[in-house]
C-alpha positions in Angstrom: 23.7 3.7 22.8 21.0 1.2 21.8 20.6 3.0 18.4 24.4 2.9 17.8 24.5 -0.8 18.7 21.8 -1.4 16.2 23.9 0.5 13.6 26.8 -1.8 14.4 25.2 -4.9 12.8 22.6 -5.1 15.6 25.0 -6.0 18.4 23.4 -7.9 21.2 24.8 -7.8 24.7 24.0 -9.4 28.1 25.2 -8.2 31.4 24.9 -5.3 33.7 26.4 -1.9 33.1 28.1 -3.0 29.9 30.6 -0.3 28.6 29.4 1.8 25.6 30.7 0.9 22.2 33.4 3.2 20.8 33.2 5.1 17.5 36.9 5.9 17.0 40.2 4.2 17.8 41.4 7.1 19.9 38.5 6.5 22.4 40.4 3.5 23.8 43.8 3.4 22.1 46.2 5.8 23.8 49.4 4.7 22.0 50.3 7.1 19.2 52.4 4.3 17.6 49.4 1.9 17.5 47.1 4.6 16.1 49.7 5.3 13.4 49.8 1.6 12.5 46.0 1.4 12.4 45.9 4.4 10.0 48.7 3.0 7.9 46.8 -0.3 7.5 43.7 1.7 6.5 41.7 0.8 9.6 39.6 4.0 9.6 37.3 3.0 12.4 36.6 0.0 14.6 34.4 -2.7 13.2 31.2 -3.7 15.0 32.9 -6.4 17.2 35.9 -4.1 17.9 33.7 -1.2 18.8 32.0 -3.2 21.5 34.7 -5.6 22.5 37.5 -3.2 23.1 35.8 -1.1 25.9 34.6 -4.3 27.6 38.0 -6.0 27.5 39.9 -2.8 28.5 37.6 -2.4 31.5 38.7 -5.7 32.8 35.5 -7.6 32.1 35.1 -11.0 30.5 33.3 -11.4 27.2 32.3 -13.9 24.6 32.3 -12.4 21.1 30.6 -14.1 18.2 31.1 -12.6 14.8 31.8 -13.7 11.2 35.2 -14.6 10.0 37.0 -11.4 8.9 35.0 -9.2 11.2 38.0 -8.1 13.3 37.7 -10.3 16.3 41.4 -11.1 16.5 42.4 -7.4 16.5 39.8 -6.7 19.2 41.6 -9.2 21.5 45.2 -8.4 20.5 45.1 -4.6 21.0 44.3 -4.9 24.8 47.2 -7.4 25.0 49.6 -4.8 23.5 48.4 -2.3 26.1 48.9 -4.8 28.9 52.4 -5.6 27.8 53.2 -1.9 27.4 52.1 -1.2 30.9 54.4 -3.8 32.5 57.3 -2.5 34.6 
């Protein structure tokens, strides 16, 4: 896990039992429709911030993400929102 985080632009984390970063969208996105949209938009795999942020957010934990403009932070926060909306009765 540490080696993969280093590959991902040297991600730094604090906290206990932080979820592992993902390598593919399907590891945390269960909606076929959203996966199709990501493929159509040529998002082949999560960016560094997305790879670590998505499992943290989807596990219900809080996080502060610091990354450059254009790194994919917004999508990292929006995808869990879509899942939350979809899961509402």
